[in-house]
C-alpha positions in Angstrom: 0.1 -0.1 -0.2 1.4 3.2 -1.2 2.4 5.7 1.5 0.0 8.7 2.0 1.5 12.0 1.1 2.7 13.9 4.1 0.4 16.6 5.4 1.9 20.2 5.8 2.5 20.6 9.7 -0.3 22.9 11.1 0.6 26.2 12.5 -0.3 26.3 15.9 -0.9 29.9 17.6 1.0 30.8 20.5 -0.6 31.3 23.7 -1.4 34.3 25.2 -2.9 36.1 28.2 -4.0 39.4 29.0 -4.8 41.4 32.3 -8.6 42.0 33.0 -9.7 44.3 35.8 -12.6 42.4 37.3 -13.9 44.1 40.1 -12.8 47.1 42.5 -9.1 46.2 43.6 -9.1 42.9 41.5 -7.8 41.6 38.4 -6.7 38.4 36.9 -5.0 37.0 33.8 -7.2 35.6 31.2 -6.4 33.7 27.9 -6.4 36.3 25.2 -5.6 34.6 21.5 -4.2 36.7 19.2 -6.5 35.7 16.3 -6.2 35.1 12.8 -3.6 37.3 10.7 -5.1 39.8 8.5 -3.9 41.9 5.8 -1.5 44.6 7.0 -1.5 43.6 10.4 1.3 42.6 12.6 2.0 39.9 15.3 3.7 41.4 18.4 5.4 39.4 21.3 5.2 41.6 24.4 8.9 42.2 26.1 8.1 45.2 28.4 5.2 47.2 29.5 4.4 49.6 32.4 1.5 50.5 34.7 0.1 54.4 34.3 -0.2 54.9 37.8 -2.6 57.7 37.4 -5.0 56.4 35.0 -4.9 52.7 36.0 -5.6 53.5 39.5 -8.8 54.9 38.8 -9.8 51.9 36.5 -8.6 49.6 39.2 -11.0 51.2 41.7 -13.5 51.4 39.3 -13.9 55.1 39.4 -14.0 56.3 35.9 -16.8 58.4 35.5 -19.7 57.1 33.4 -19.8 60.7 31.6 -16.1 60.0 30.2 -16.1 56.1 29.4 -15.9 56.9 25.9 -13.0 59.4 26.1 -11.2 56.9 28.8 -11.2 54.0 26.2 -7.9 53.2 25.7 -6.9 51.6 22.1 -7.7 47.7 21.5 -9.5 48.0 24.8 -11.7 45.1 25.2 -15.0 45.2 27.9 -16.8 48.1 29.3 -16.2 50.5 32.3 -16.4 49.8 34.9 -15.7 45.9 35.0 -14.5 43.6 33.6 -12.2 45.2 31.1 -9.1 44.9 29.5 -7.2 47.8 29.9 -3.7 49.6 29.8 -1.8 51.4 27.0 1.7 50.9 27.3 3.4 47.7 25.0 6.7 47.4 24.0 7.7 44.1 21.9 8.9 42.6 19.2 7.3 42.2 15.5 7.3 38.4 15.0 4.6 38.4 11.9 3.7 41.2 9.6 5.2 43.1 6.5 8.7 42.6 6.2 9.6 45.9 6.9 8.4 45.3 10.7 9.5 41.9 11.2 12.1 41.8 14.1 11.6 45.2 14.9 11.3 46.3 18.8 8.0 48.3 18.4 5.9 50.7 20.9 2.3 50.2 21.0 -0.9 51.7 22.8 -2.2 48.2 23.7 -3.4 46.5 27.0 -1.2 44.5 29.0 -1.0 41.0 27.2 1.7 38.7 26.1 0.8 38.4 22.4 -1.3 40.4 20.3 -2.2 41.4 16.6 -2.8 44.8 15.3 -2.8 46.8 12.4 0.8 47.6 11.2 0.0 51.3 11.3 -0.4 51.2 15.2 3.0 50.1 15.9 5.7 52.7 16.4 9.6 51.2 15.7 11.5 52.5 18.7 14.3 54.8 17.3 17.9 53.9 17.2 19.7 54.3 20.6 16.3 53.9 22.5 16.4 50.8 24.9 13.0 48.8 25.1 13.4 48.6 28.4 12.8 52.3 28.7 10.5 52.8 25.9 7.7 52.0 28.1 7.7 55.5 29.3 6.4 57.0 25.9 2.9 57.4 27.1 3.5 59.4 29.8 6.3 61.4 27.7 3.7 62.0 25.0 1.4 63.7 27.8 4.1 65.4 29.2 5.1 66.8 25.6 1.5 67.6 24.9 1.5 69.8 28.1 4.4 71.9 27.3 2.9 72.6 23.7 -0.2 73.8 25.6 1.7 75.7 27.7 4.5 77.3 25.6 7.1 77.8 28.3 9.9 80.6 27.4 13.5 80.9 27.6 14.4 82.0 31.5 11.2 81.0 32.8 11.0 80.5 36.4 8.7 77.1 36.4 7.1 74.8 39.3 6.0 71.3 38.7 3.6 70.3 41.6 3.3 66.6 42.0 6.3 64.3 41.6 4.8 61.1 40.2 5.9 60.1 36.4 4.2 62.5 34.9 5.4 65.5 37.0 8.9 64.2 36.6 8.8 63.8 33.2 7.5 67.5 32.8 10.2 69.1 35.1 12.7 67.2 33.2 11.5 68.4 29.8 11.4 72.3 31.2 14.8 71.8 32.8 16.2 71.3 29.3 15.1 74.5 28.2 17.6 77.3 28.5 17.6 79.4 31.4 14.9 78.2 33.1 14.6 77.6 36.8 12.7 74.3 37.7 11.6 73.1 40.8 9.6 69.8 41.4 7.2 70.3 44.2 6.0 66.9 46.3 5.0 66.4 49.6 7.1 63.4 50.1 11.1 64.2 50.5 11.8 60.8 49.1 11.2 62.6 45.6 14.3 64.8 46.0 17.1 62.2 44.8 15.0 61.6 41.8 14.8 65.3 41.1 18.5 65.6 41.5 18.9 62.8 38.8 16.6 64.7 36.6 18.9 67.8 37.0 16.1 70.1 38.4 15.5 71.7 41.9 13.4 70.0 44.8 11.0 71.7 47.3 8.3 70.0 49.6 5.2 72.5 50.1 6.3 73.2 53.7 10.0 74.2 52.7 8.9 76.9 50.0 8.6 79.6 52.2 6.9 83.0 51.8 9.6 83.9 49.0 8.5 81.7 46.5 4.8 82.7 46.7 3.9 84.5 43.2 7.1 83.8 42.1 6.5 81.4 39.1 5.9 82.5 35.4 4.5 79.1 34.9 3.4 76.1 37.3 2.1 72.5 36.0 -0.3 70.8 38.6 0.0 66.9 38.2 -0.5 65.9 41.8 -4.2 64.9 41.3 -4.7 66.2 44.7 -7.1 69.3 45.5 -4.0 70.6 48.1 -1.6 70.2 45.3 -3.6 72.5 43.4 -4.2 75.0 45.7 0.0 75.2 45.9 0.0 75.6 42.5 -1.9 78.7 42.2 -0.1 79.9 45.4 3.3 79.8 43.5 1.8 81.5 40.4 2.9 85.1 39.7 1.2 87.7 38.6 -0.6 87.2 35.1 1.1 83.5 35.1 -0.4 80.5 33.8 -1.6 77.3 35.7 -1.4 74.1 33.7 -3.8 71.4 35.1 -2.6 68.2 34.0 -4.0 65.9 36.7 -6.9 63.5 36.4 -9.4 63.2 39.4 -11.8 60.8 37.7 -15.2 61.1 39.4 -14.5 63.3 42.4 -15.3 66.9 42.5 -12.1 69.2 43.5 -12.2 72.1 45.5 -9.6 75.3 44.4 -9.0 78.3 46.3 -10.3 80.8 43.4 -11.4 83.6 45.5 -9.0 86.3 47.2 -6.7 87.3 45.0 -7.1 84.7 42.2 -8.7 87.5 40.0 -6.6 90.4 40.9 -3.5 88.5 39.9 -5.4 87.6 36.3 -4.2 83.9 36.6 -4.9 81.8 33.6 -6.1 78.1 34.7 -5.1 75.8 31.5 -6.4 72.2 31.1 -4.1 69.9 29.0 -4.9 66.5 28.0 -3.2 64.1 25.8 -6.6 62.9 23.8 -6.1 65.7 21.6 -2.9 67.2 20.1 -2.4 70.4 21.9 -4.2 73.4 19.7 -0.6 75.2 19.1 0.5 72.1 17.3 -2.7 70.4 16.0 -2.8 71.5 12.2 1.1 70.4 12.0 1.6 67.3 13.9 -0.5 64.2 13.9 -1.1 61.9 16.9 1.5 59.2 15.3 4.4 62.2 15.1 3.7 63.4 18.4 4.2 59.8 19.6 7.4 59.3 17.4 8.7 62.3 19.1 7.8 61.3 22.6 10.0 58.0 21.7 13.1 60.0 20.3 13.2 62.1 23.7 13.9 58.5 25.7 17.6 58.3 25.0 18.6 60.0 27.8 19.8 57.3 30.4 18.7 60.0 33.4 15.4 58.8 32.8 15.9 55.6 34.4 16.0 57.0 37.8 12.2 57.0 37.3 11.9 53.2 37.5 10.9 52.7 41.2 9.6 49.0 40.7 9.7 45.9 38.2 7.8 43.0 38.2 6.9 39.8 36.3 3.7 39.7 34.1 2.5 36.8 36.1 2.8 38.9 39.0 0.4 41.6 38.0 -3.0 40.6 39.9 -0.9 40.1 43.2 1.1 43.4 42.9 -1.7 45.7 41.5 -3.3 46.7 45.2 0.2 47.5 46.3 1.1 49.5 43.1 -2.0 51.0 42.3 -3.8 51.2 45.4 -4.4 54.2 48.1 -1.1 55.6 49.2 1.2 54.0 46.9 4.4 55.6 46.2 5.0 53.8 43.3 6.9 56.0 40.3 7.0 53.8 37.3 6.1 50.1 37.6 7.9 48.4 34.5 6.5 44.9 33.6 8.9 42.5 32.6 7.4 39.8 30.2 8.6 36.1 30.1 11.3 35.7 26.8 
């Protein structure tokens, strides 16, 4: 009896899991097959990721306002707020399949925390030369910081304060500190941010150490603390006809700010900035993709490694999230390491 012709080996899709937020303070890893390949799609194997402390803390706690659920939706999110939802937007990985020019390239993608996934090729941005994948996870927050500076339009020689020493505040301070002649102070209630500020090349102060000589002394103030007390500090630092840029995201909570007394007589400008839209001064000439590519190009500086306070394996996420995203957490940037 003649032997039957050998059948071609079947392609087995690699197993993959994704992080899902399932209830207030709870998350789990669920199976997430990448699915069948489509035209002009890439298969990405994740190598590094990061938690976005401010936004993901709100998602983890179930505090996304219903009125903002549409605007808060992340690219490639599954599920609806509050729960269950597959959420996140920091992924660095290697292209395993797709257009020849992208195969084997290290790329950044605004994608939830997942081991492998397929997305349109246009959704990934190749890492620039000199940007290590483990540092490229700062790109999403750097993009927000860049947008904040585009909104604020700081000037050479400005006296600038950044209130709130979280990841976004540190990146804003670092960017401002590279402007010629600018005196930049990072303000945070916890003194443990001082070494980080020093590594970034900017000044540091706690609200208690500012002193009366700092009141009303700044040309530009960024508020990034997410706390009403930080907003009050920011307003107090702003000088006559200065601008306070509000970069905090409070979720569903109401916020009380001291807009009485001399707020109007000092003719202060309170300006909101948010990454969902390219800042108006650049919107006609920069796309979202161009802004992200620019943010990635800024991540060649080793000094930015001072922003990584934690590193954990992907498998550890459900257990470690209460520590990293819960109330009182002092995590700066928690970097996620995927299995090789």
